[in-house]
N, CA, C and O of each residue as an XYZ file, in Angstrom:
356
protein
N     209.240    155.560     11.916
C     209.917    156.926     11.998
C     211.153    156.965     10.898
O     212.145    156.237     10.946
N     210.905    157.880      9.988
C     211.935    157.837      8.753
C     213.337    158.469      9.392
O     213.475    158.961     10.512
N     214.181    158.331      8.509
C     215.464    159.043      8.690
C     215.414    160.452      8.876
O     215.977    161.007      9.819
N     214.708    161.093      7.941
C     214.685    162.482      7.873
C     213.931    163.045      9.271
O     214.349    164.065      9.820
N     212.906    162.370      9.740
C     212.260    162.744     10.947
C     213.234    162.688     12.310
O     213.226    163.567     13.172
N     214.057    161.517     12.340
C     215.006    161.436     13.299
C     216.101    162.495     13.252
O     216.551    162.994     14.283
N     216.495    162.804     12.108
C     217.562    163.898     11.902
C     216.927    165.186     12.298
O     217.601    166.027     12.893
N     215.553    165.418     11.980
C     214.937    166.734     12.377
C     214.917    166.746     13.994
O     215.296    167.732     14.625
N     214.466    165.621     14.581
C     214.519    165.567     15.971
C     215.816    165.905     16.664
O     215.864    166.690     17.610
N     216.843    165.299     16.172
C     218.182    165.548     16.708
C     218.654    167.001     16.551
O     219.311    167.527     17.449
N     218.336    167.647     15.449
C     218.716    168.903     15.069
C     217.932    169.812     16.046
O     218.474    170.724     16.669
N     216.602    169.498     16.138
C     215.957    170.419     17.157
C     216.273    170.377     18.543
O     216.121    171.370     19.254
N     216.763    169.138     19.032
C     217.319    168.902     20.320
C     218.663    169.855     20.562
O     218.901    170.559     21.543
N     219.420    169.672     19.436
C     220.770    170.325     19.749
C     220.374    171.991     19.638
O     220.756    172.752     20.528
N     219.712    172.410     18.668
C     219.340    174.028     18.773
C     218.682    174.353     19.897
O     218.939    175.462     20.366
N     217.831    173.615     20.502
C     216.983    173.995     21.749
C     218.004    174.038     22.823
O     218.145    175.062     23.492
N     218.828    172.823     23.052
C     219.869    172.952     24.138
C     220.856    173.922     24.066
O     221.275    174.428     25.107
N     221.275    174.244     23.007
C     222.220    175.478     22.896
C     221.679    176.601     23.077
O     222.345    177.432     23.696
N     220.309    176.980     22.599
C     219.741    178.163     22.766
C     219.347    178.364     24.157
O     219.195    179.528     24.525
N     219.145    177.347     25.047
C     218.546    177.458     26.501
C     219.915    177.678     27.198
O     219.874    178.483     28.129
N     221.125    177.114     26.923
C     222.310    177.363     27.602
C     222.937    178.608     27.362
O     223.691    179.081     28.212
N     222.681    179.254     26.181
C     223.302    180.357     25.722
C     223.316    181.622     26.705
O     224.379    182.229     26.841
N     222.313    181.986     27.308
C     222.408    183.269     28.384
C     223.347    182.996     29.403
O     224.158    183.855     29.751
N     223.300    181.776     29.955
C     224.150    181.617     31.136
C     225.672    181.553     30.657
O     226.572    182.165     31.231
N     225.837    180.815     29.640
C     227.145    180.646     29.130
C     227.723    181.932     28.720
O     228.891    182.163     29.033
N     226.994    182.862     28.007
C     227.482    184.210     27.654
C     227.821    185.018     28.794
O     228.864    185.672     28.811
N     226.949    185.012     29.808
C     227.178    185.686     31.026
C     228.424    185.292     31.686
O     229.162    186.182     32.110
N     228.733    184.098     31.816
C     229.967    183.617     32.349
C     231.212    184.045     31.538
O     232.234    184.477     32.071
N     231.055    183.904     30.319
C     232.079    184.195     29.394
C     232.455    185.848     29.543
O     233.614    186.227     29.712
N     231.434    186.659     29.466
C     231.725    188.168     29.559
C     232.293    188.454     30.986
O     233.283    189.174     31.117
N     231.726    187.944     31.947
C     232.325    188.249     33.444
C     233.744    187.640     33.512
O     234.613    188.170     34.205
N     233.952    186.624     32.854
C     235.237    185.964     33.083
C     236.415    186.784     32.405
O     237.538    186.905     32.895
N     235.971    187.349     31.154
C     236.900    188.144     30.437
C     237.191    189.447     31.211
O     238.356    189.823     31.344
N     236.156    190.143     31.725
C     236.218    191.420     32.449
C     237.079    191.073     33.742
O     237.952    191.884     34.049
N     236.929    190.089     34.419
C     237.612    189.865     35.742
C     239.096    189.431     35.169
O     240.053    189.960     35.735
N     239.320    188.667     34.275
C     240.641    188.510     33.744
C     241.340    189.623     33.323
O     242.526    189.697     33.645
N     240.765    190.639     32.565
C     241.392    191.749     32.361
C     241.754    192.715     33.514
O     242.807    193.353     33.498
N     240.932    192.796     34.423
C     241.099    193.423     35.774
C     242.303    192.753     36.470
O     243.238    193.428     36.900
N     242.264    191.588     36.556
C     243.567    190.782     37.219
C     244.704    191.047     36.589
O     245.703    191.308     37.259
N     244.754    191.026     35.195
C     245.896    191.191     34.393
C     246.445    192.729     34.721
O     247.618    192.909     35.048
N     245.555    193.748     34.611
C     245.734    195.155     34.846
C     246.373    195.407     36.263
O     247.195    196.309     36.425
N     245.985    194.615     37.240
C     246.352    194.927     38.508
C     247.475    194.068     38.807
O     248.068    194.257     39.869
N     247.863    193.127     38.004
C     248.974    192.041     38.248
C     248.690    191.098     39.341
O     249.616    190.472     39.856
N     247.446    190.950     39.740
C     247.052    189.891     40.700
C     247.144    188.581     39.992
O     246.585    188.461     38.901
N     247.844    187.530     40.555
C     247.995    186.312     40.089
C     247.062    185.257     40.797
O     247.315    184.052     40.809
N     246.161    185.726     41.277
C     245.193    184.712     41.831
C     243.876    184.563     40.859
O     243.069    185.470     40.653
N     243.817    183.226     40.296
C     242.999    182.880     39.252
C     241.621    182.484     40.020
O     240.578    182.426     39.368
N     241.629    182.239     41.282
C     240.401    181.837     41.858
C     239.383    182.794     42.106
O     238.204    182.512     42.320
N     239.939    184.088     42.068
C     239.097    185.182     42.131
C     237.919    185.373     41.016
O     237.019    186.207     41.119
N     238.064    184.544     40.032
C     237.041    184.640     38.958
C     235.873    183.915     39.323
O     234.798    184.244     38.820
N     235.949    182.820     40.260
C     234.935    181.992     40.359
C     233.717    182.590     40.989
O     232.645    182.217     40.511
N     233.686    183.448     41.973
C     232.604    184.061     42.561
C     231.873    185.015     41.604
O     230.652    184.863     41.546
N     232.361    185.865     40.932
C     231.783    186.849     40.072
C     231.095    186.114     38.979
O     230.006    186.514     38.567
N     231.760    184.899     38.415
C     231.087    184.102     37.320
C     230.120    183.330     37.775
O     229.289    183.039     36.915
N     229.915    182.843     38.959
C     228.846    182.166     39.620
C     227.686    183.107     39.707
O     226.573    182.875     39.236
N     228.031    184.155     40.327
C     226.796    185.197     40.487
C     226.196    185.729     39.282
O     225.003    186.029     39.273
N     226.977    185.875     38.209
C     226.485    186.391     36.912
C     225.582    185.141     36.285
O     224.430    185.271     35.871
N     226.321    183.943     36.302
C     225.339    182.909     35.681
C     224.305    182.588     36.521
O     223.391    182.097     35.858
N     224.034    182.653     37.757
C     222.945    182.517     38.489
C     221.963    183.614     38.217
O     220.764    183.348     38.148
N     222.421    184.868     38.054
C     221.571    186.005     37.679
C     221.025    185.897     36.238
O     219.886    186.263     35.949
N     221.810    185.428     35.439
C     221.351    185.217     34.050
C     220.291    184.079     33.955
O     219.292    184.169     33.241
N     220.629    182.852     34.841
C     219.569    181.937     34.821
C     218.338    182.273     35.380
O     217.325    181.800     34.864
N     218.245    183.066     36.419
C     217.074    183.649     37.203
C     216.468    184.478     36.096
O     215.291    184.227     35.838
N     217.018    185.343     35.459
C     216.369    186.360     34.605
C     215.722    185.654     33.284
O     214.620    186.013     32.869
N     216.454    184.663     32.674
C     216.109    183.871     31.678
C     215.197    182.792     31.952
O     214.577    182.325     30.996
N     215.023    182.344     33.052
C     214.290    181.191     33.370
C     212.992    181.074     32.746
O     212.690    180.044     32.143
N     212.100    182.182     32.859
C     210.774    181.986     32.057
C     210.893    181.632     30.562
O     210.163    180.794     30.032
N     211.817    182.292     29.937
C     211.889    181.967     28.378
C     212.425    180.587     28.227
O     211.936    179.773     27.443
N     213.489    180.336     29.033
C     214.023    178.968     29.214
C     212.990    177.782     29.252
O     213.040    176.761     28.566
N     212.145    178.083     30.090
C     211.061    177.079     30.377
C     210.074    177.033     29.241
O     209.694    175.938     28.824
N     209.646    178.135     28.726
C     208.777    178.077     27.565
C     209.486    177.519     26.494
O     208.872    176.708     25.802
N     210.618    177.774     26.215
C     211.377    177.120     25.054
C     211.504    175.553     25.243
O     211.266    174.872     24.246
N     211.837    174.940     26.363
C     211.802    173.533     26.658
C     210.439    172.891     26.467
O     210.299    171.872     25.790
N     209.349    173.565     27.131
C     207.938    173.044     26.985
C     207.588    172.976     25.511
O     207.054    171.969     25.047
N     207.867    173.987     24.805
C     207.519    174.126     23.421
C     208.263    172.965     22.626
O     207.707    172.341     21.722
N     209.413    172.757     22.991
C     210.153    171.425     22.272
C     209.576    170.172     22.774
O     209.396    169.253     21.974
N     209.264    170.032     24.029
C     208.688    168.855     24.514
C     207.331    168.585     23.845
O     207.108    167.434     23.470
N     206.442    169.501     23.668
C     205.309    169.524     23.021
C     205.556    169.112     21.639
O     204.821    168.248     21.162
N     206.444    169.592     20.974
C     206.668    169.313     19.557
C     207.072    167.772     19.543
O     206.523    166.967     18.791
N     207.966    167.472     20.340
C     208.288    166.062     20.232
C     207.209    165.024     20.465
O     207.088    163.998     19.796
N     206.427    165.391     21.489
C     205.162    164.525     21.916
C     204.227    164.467     20.452
O     203.814    163.408     19.981
N     204.003    165.714     19.888
C     203.062    165.676     18.786
C     203.651    164.817     17.670
O     202.872    164.135     17.004
N     204.981    164.792     17.403
C     205.852    163.905     16.417
C     205.545    162.353     16.758
O     205.215    161.446     15.993
N     205.729    162.343     17.955
C     205.605    160.839     18.416
C     204.121    160.232     18.141
O     203.796    159.143     17.666
N     203.387    161.250     18.578
C     201.731    160.751     18.324
C     201.466    160.465     16.943
O     200.788    159.494     16.607
N     202.093    161.463     15.936
C     201.752    161.307     14.604
C     202.494    159.995     13.997
O     202.097    159.535     12.927
N     203.405    159.494     14.586
C     204.156    158.319     14.015
C     203.082    156.987     14.388
O     202.600    156.204     13.570
N     202.926    156.994     15.522
C     201.814    155.976     15.984
C     202.202    154.564     15.552
O     203.139    154.400     14.771
N     201.505    153.548     16.042
C     201.653    152.268     15.673
C     201.137    151.819     14.330
O     201.267    150.646     13.979
């Protein structure tokens, strides 16, 4: 396996991992900012109140994007296995 193939495998793994994580991270970020703005506007100083809304939003984003995430990961795994087979002994 050449250096270019290894770099391509690493790049593909990073891009796939980041794209699969993005929906849940974005949901957590958006809900966290909204809850923080509400807490600042009401002058509530309890930062543990952000936990439950973030958890619920991330779970919902995970459930809604699960089919797409699974297809993406299966596609990447198939590509890796095809590349491994093409290298061969």
